[in-house]
BAKOLRO-12163 format. One record per residue (C-alpha): residue in one letter; x, y, z. Coordinates in pm, whole numbers, plus 50000, padded with zeros to 5 digits. Layout:
<atoms>
<'A'; <X; Y; Z>>;
...
</atoms>
This chain:
<atoms>
<'X'; <50703; 47155; 49100>>;
<'X'; <50823; 47171; 48746>>;
<'X'; <50799; 47505; 48577>>;
<'X'; <50948; 47626; 48239>>;
<'X'; <51194; 47933; 48263>>;
<'X'; <50935; 48149; 48060>>;
<'X'; <50685; 48073; 48309>>;
<'X'; <50486; 48340; 48463>>;
<'X'; <50355; 48301; 48828>>;
<'X'; <49989; 48436; 48907>>;
<'X'; <49931; 48485; 49287>>;
<'X'; <49529; 48536; 49318>>;
<'X'; <49345; 48653; 49608>>;
<'X'; <48990; 48514; 49579>>;
<'X'; <48806; 48757; 49756>>;
<'X'; <48958; 49071; 49610>>;
<'X'; <48764; 49232; 49304>>;
<'X'; <48432; 49136; 49443>>;
<'X'; <48481; 48790; 49435>>;
<'X'; <48584; 48803; 49074>>;
<'X'; <48942; 48848; 49079>>;
<'X'; <49020; 48461; 48980>>;
<'X'; <48785; 48497; 48667>>;
<'X'; <49004; 48780; 48605>>;
<'X'; <49308; 48581; 48669>>;
<'X'; <49177; 48284; 48424>>;
<'X'; <49085; 48513; 48135>>;
<'X'; <49387; 48650; 48186>>;
<'X'; <49612; 48358; 48172>>;
<'X'; <49454; 48262; 47870>>;
<'X'; <49593; 48541; 47635>>;
<'X'; <49922; 48513; 47840>>;
<'X'; <49957; 48181; 47720>>;
<'X'; <49869; 48275; 47375>>;
<'X'; <50158; 48478; 47382>>;
<'X'; <50426; 48204; 47466>>;
<'X'; <50460; 48196; 47787>>;
<'X'; <50382; 47875; 48044>>;
<'X'; <50189; 47965; 48360>>;
<'X'; <50146; 47865; 48696>>;
<'X'; <49855; 47961; 48929>>;
<'X'; <49860; 48003; 49310>>;
<'X'; <49543; 48100; 49555>>;
<'X'; <49586; 48271; 49862>>;
<'X'; <49316; 48280; 50098>>;
<'X'; <49498; 48475; 50371>>;
<'X'; <49825; 48608; 50480>>;
<'X'; <49955; 48281; 50573>>;
<'X'; <49934; 48133; 50226>>;
<'X'; <50083; 48403; 50062>>;
<'X'; <50360; 48434; 50299>>;
<'X'; <50455; 48037; 50210>>;
<'X'; <50476; 48076; 49813>>;
<'X'; <50814; 48113; 49757>>;
<'X'; <50873; 47780; 49945>>;
<'X'; <50630; 47594; 49676>>;
<'X'; <50770; 47687; 49340>>;
<'X'; <51206; 47706; 49240>>;
<'X'; <51278; 48095; 49182>>;
<'X'; <51515; 47980; 48864>>;
<'X'; <51157; 47861; 48681>>;
<'X'; <50961; 48192; 48733>>;
<'X'; <51026; 48467; 48468>>;
<'X'; <50768; 48736; 48643>>;
<'X'; <50490; 48760; 48897>>;
<'X'; <50133; 48895; 48851>>;
<'X'; <49902; 48989; 49140>>;
<'X'; <49545; 48979; 49178>>;
<'X'; <49395; 49111; 49463>>;
<'X'; <49463; 49478; 49645>>;
<'X'; <49698; 49708; 49797>>;
<'X'; <49653; 49470; 50108>>;
<'X'; <49739; 49129; 49913>>;
<'X'; <50031; 49318; 49796>>;
<'X'; <50138; 49390; 50124>>;
<'X'; <50162; 49052; 50225>>;
<'X'; <50324; 48940; 49898>>;
<'X'; <50628; 49220; 49931>>;
<'X'; <50687; 49097; 50268>>;
<'X'; <50675; 48729; 50146>>;
<'X'; <50970; 48806; 49902>>;
<'X'; <51152; 49017; 50176>>;
<'X'; <51149; 48712; 50378>>;
<'X'; <51314; 48538; 50066>>;
<'X'; <51540; 48835; 49914>>;
<'X'; <51669; 48644; 49619>>;
<'X'; <51300; 48626; 49477>>;
<'X'; <51341; 48984; 49478>>;
<'X'; <51498; 48955; 49124>>;
<'X'; <51115; 48872; 48999>>;
<'X'; <50958; 49139; 48901>>;
<'X'; <50578; 49214; 49020>>;
<'X'; <50302; 49315; 48812>>;
<'X'; <49971; 49447; 49052>>;
<'X'; <49689; 49378; 48862>>;
<'X'; <49406; 49640; 48940>>;
<'X'; <49120; 49394; 49107>>;
<'X'; <49122; 49598; 49492>>;
<'X'; <48910; 49876; 49662>>;
<'X'; <49153; 50183; 49654>>;
<'X'; <49389; 50032; 49439>>;
<'X'; <49649; 50290; 49522>>;
<'X'; <49935; 50172; 49378>>;
<'X'; <49815; 50069; 49032>>;
<'X'; <49692; 50457; 49031>>;
<'X'; <50050; 50566; 49113>>;
<'X'; <50140; 50369; 48761>>;
<'X'; <49814; 50473; 48596>>;
<'X'; <49727; 50107; 48545>>;
<'X'; <49357; 50102; 48631>>;
<'X'; <49250; 49862; 48418>>;
<'X'; <49281; 49513; 48361>>;
<'X'; <49400; 49523; 47986>>;
<'X'; <49617; 49786; 48048>>;
<'X'; <49797; 49576; 48308>>;
<'X'; <49790; 49261; 48031>>;
<'X'; <49977; 49466; 47806>>;
<'X'; <50219; 49594; 48071>>;
<'X'; <50281; 49226; 48168>>;
<'X'; <50388; 49102; 47840>>;
<'X'; <50544; 49448; 47729>>;
<'X'; <50637; 49654; 48000>>;
<'X'; <50930; 49817; 48109>>;
<'X'; <51120; 49726; 48461>>;
<'X'; <51140; 49994; 48808>>;
<'X'; <51299; 49951; 49132>>;
<'X'; <51057; 50155; 49374>>;
<'X'; <51144; 50216; 49737>>;
<'X'; <51011; 50007; 50041>>;
<'X'; <50946; 50138; 50374>>;
<'X'; <51120; 49942; 50666>>;
<'X'; <50848; 49973; 50972>>;
<'X'; <51008; 49860; 51348>>;
<'X'; <50719; 49846; 51589>>;
<'X'; <50708; 49756; 51939>>;
<'X'; <50585; 49397; 51877>>;
<'X'; <50693; 49298; 51496>>;
<'X'; <50837; 49446; 51224>>;
<'X'; <50749; 49471; 50805>>;
<'X'; <50770; 49637; 50504>>;
<'X'; <50510; 49871; 50316>>;
<'X'; <50509; 49987; 49997>>;
<'X'; <50213; 50227; 50015>>;
<'X'; <50160; 50401; 50338>>;
<'X'; <50216; 50406; 50717>>;
<'X'; <49960; 50636; 50947>>;
<'X'; <49817; 50662; 51288>>;
<'X'; <49576; 50861; 51396>>;
<'X'; <49282; 50985; 51258>>;
<'X'; <49378; 50772; 50884>>;
<'X'; <49374; 50463; 51095>>;
<'X'; <49058; 50520; 51296>>;
<'X'; <48867; 50605; 50956>>;
<'X'; <49037; 50281; 50826>>;
<'X'; <48892; 50078; 51115>>;
<'X'; <48568; 50203; 51035>>;
<'X'; <48558; 50166; 50649>>;
<'X'; <48648; 49814; 50679>>;
<'X'; <48331; 49748; 50923>>;
<'X'; <48128; 49952; 50641>>;
<'X'; <48240; 49722; 50330>>;
<'X'; <47871; 49666; 50235>>;
<'X'; <47886; 50060; 50138>>;
<'X'; <48133; 49962; 49830>>;
<'X'; <48407; 50250; 49767>>;
<'X'; <48212; 50508; 49913>>;
<'X'; <48296; 50403; 50281>>;
<'X'; <48601; 50555; 50288>>;
<'X'; <48413; 50921; 50233>>;
<'X'; <48127; 50809; 50477>>;
<'X'; <48382; 50647; 50759>>;
<'X'; <48544; 50985; 50717>>;
<'X'; <48271; 51208; 50793>>;
<'X'; <48138; 50961; 51072>>;
<'X'; <48519; 51010; 51202>>;
<'X'; <48554; 51384; 51164>>;
<'X'; <48265; 51478; 51407>>;
<'X'; <48423; 51330; 51658>>;
<'X'; <48811; 51308; 51576>>;
<'X'; <49026; 51095; 51827>>;
<'X'; <49352; 51270; 51953>>;
<'X'; <49743; 51157; 51858>>;
<'X'; <49969; 51243; 52165>>;
<'X'; <50309; 51154; 52018>>;
<'X'; <50686; 51260; 51995>>;
<'X'; <50783; 51265; 51631>>;
<'X'; <51179; 51276; 51451>>;
<'X'; <51256; 51383; 51131>>;
<'X'; <51539; 51540; 50964>>;
<'X'; <51679; 51633; 51310>>;
<'X'; <51349; 51798; 51404>>;
<'X'; <51184; 51685; 51691>>;
<'X'; <50832; 51792; 51783>>;
<'X'; <50594; 51648; 52091>>;
<'X'; <50215; 51789; 52031>>;
<'X'; <49865; 51640; 51998>>;
<'X'; <49800; 51561; 51611>>;
<'X'; <49459; 51451; 51435>>;
<'X'; <49661; 51240; 51183>>;
<'X'; <50035; 51106; 51108>>;
<'X'; <50079; 50999; 50756>>;
<'X'; <50371; 50877; 50543>>;
<'X'; <50326; 50764; 50166>>;
<'X'; <50559; 50602; 49918>>;
<'X'; <50277; 50649; 49699>>;
<'X'; <50053; 50951; 49572>>;
<'X'; <49754; 50780; 49618>>;
<'X'; <49571; 50642; 49914>>;
<'X'; <49239; 50512; 49987>>;
<'X'; <48975; 50548; 49696>>;
<'X'; <49165; 50791; 49429>>;
<'X'; <49294; 50989; 49726>>;
<'X'; <49558; 51229; 49606>>;
<'X'; <49728; 51262; 49940>>;
<'X'; <50124; 51283; 49857>>;
<'X'; <50095; 51470; 49531>>;
<'X'; <50511; 51493; 49555>>;
<'X'; <50597; 51149; 49587>>;
<'X'; <50786; 50912; 49385>>;
<'X'; <50822; 50556; 49391>>;
<'X'; <51188; 50577; 49367>>;
<'X'; <51349; 50871; 49473>>;
<'X'; <51482; 50684; 49835>>;
<'X'; <51202; 50940; 50031>>;
<'X'; <50875; 50884; 50202>>;
<'X'; <50626; 51195; 50230>>;
<'X'; <50530; 51274; 50544>>;
<'X'; <50177; 51429; 50636>>;
<'X'; <50128; 51634; 50971>>;
<'X'; <49835; 51705; 51099>>;
<'X'; <49806; 51909; 51397>>;
<'X'; <49492; 51880; 51665>>;
<'X'; <49213; 52124; 51473>>;
<'X'; <48861; 52183; 51511>>;
<'X'; <48589; 51980; 51337>>;
<'X'; <48546; 52280; 51109>>;
<'X'; <48878; 52281; 50951>>;
<'X'; <48927; 51925; 50896>>;
<'X'; <48595; 51930; 50692>>;
<'X'; <48772; 52193; 50513>>;
<'X'; <49088; 52013; 50476>>;
<'X'; <48934; 51652; 50344>>;
<'X'; <48758; 51728; 50059>>;
<'X'; <49048; 51920; 49898>>;
<'X'; <49280; 51553; 49915>>;
<'X'; <49128; 51425; 49616>>;
<'X'; <49264; 51711; 49394>>;
<'X'; <49658; 51710; 49562>>;
<'X'; <49511; 52098; 49682>>;
<'X'; <49542; 52042; 50048>>;
<'X'; <49906; 52135; 50021>>;
<'X'; <49828; 52510; 50087>>;
<'X'; <49621; 52440; 50432>>;
<'X'; <49796; 52602; 50713>>;
<'X'; <49659; 52298; 50888>>;
<'X'; <49932; 52076; 50731>>;
<'X'; <50291; 52006; 50717>>;
<'X'; <50414; 51803; 50449>>;
<'X'; <50783; 51712; 50468>>;
<'X'; <50979; 51434; 50264>>;
<'X'; <51234; 51209; 50484>>;
<'X'; <51416; 50870; 50484>>;
<'X'; <51348; 50796; 50837>>;
<'X'; <51070; 50865; 51056>>;
<'X'; <50997; 50818; 51489>>;
<'X'; <50685; 50822; 51576>>;
<'X'; <50679; 50767; 52011>>;
<'X'; <50367; 50741; 52141>>;
<'X'; <50282; 50687; 52540>>;
<'X'; <50038; 50458; 52519>>;
<'X'; <49986; 50221; 52187>>;
<'X'; <49820; 50326; 51953>>;
<'X'; <49657; 50155; 51621>>;
<'X'; <49846; 50180; 51284>>;
<'X'; <49750; 50172; 50946>>;
<'X'; <50000; 49998; 50696>>;
<'X'; <49932; 50001; 50311>>;
<'X'; <49539; 49994; 50422>>;
<'X'; <49507; 49761; 50680>>;
<'X'; <49571; 49803; 51069>>;
<'X'; <49910; 49605; 51093>>;
<'X'; <50014; 49706; 51455>>;
<'X'; <50102; 49957; 51728>>;
<'X'; <50305; 50289; 51796>>;
<'X'; <50556; 50346; 51888>>;
<'X'; <50772; 50292; 51582>>;
<'X'; <51015; 50392; 51317>>;
<'X'; <51023; 50416; 50945>>;
<'X'; <51336; 50348; 50725>>;
<'X'; <51315; 50374; 50390>>;
<'X'; <51510; 50184; 50160>>;
<'X'; <51584; 50299; 49799>>;
<'X'; <51478; 50102; 49492>>;
<'X'; <51405; 49741; 49656>>;
<'X'; <51119; 49598; 49519>>;
<'X'; <51116; 49511; 49143>>;
<'X'; <50774; 49627; 48895>>;
<'X'; <50656; 49599; 48594>>;
<'X'; <50513; 49994; 48497>>;
</atoms>
């Protein structure tokens, strides 16, 4: 496939943005071409499509990559790049076409107009990635890794897409009424604990879900992941805790421990579902290893 050296590759999930991601991408392409760039458009309808895009295009013809989708789409593309590590030299620009747009929240880029200007004139930065080793598979995360209540909320929310963005709040309330118990042994920073937990959540981004400021101290490029630990507690205490997450005030909660580390182990006797970058991707036990400044993005 022939592309000029100043080509921007558009990777589009047509189902994102309530089905409008392709229309948004095509309008953006018009603007990009008016500014002297060539473009290539790739439509990915599933994980396999995005994992294969690196085999279609000549890397030396691509200057930048524009991603139109949510955090789940970004996850698939990041994992595709890690399979062909030479592609890590190409900076990514994620357009806010998902439901939560956690990564875009962290970069203060929640409009298509702002993302377009950054694609044209933005700076490049290197951000951390987390390598996730699980019982049956391994992958890379750029956003979050969680298990316990947060994973069960995500699973329920995915079944309630007809509620739109409000589904996260509805699913949270429903699951808090009957919260699951996560029996696990966790290891980090030389400490080991074996207890009953409500949830465990490792965050590379400050935001998760729909505007929840889950890890307010997180930085994208510090070589650390922010680990939130909530032990088993009552429904009332959970109901008091969750509303504070939207503002980041939950750090003062006596029910939560917040640590920063570059290596975490979570061991469970039985497999527990794992939320990786907003989707259920595997089961415990797992190991998280942070790789500092691994992915090039446009900000």
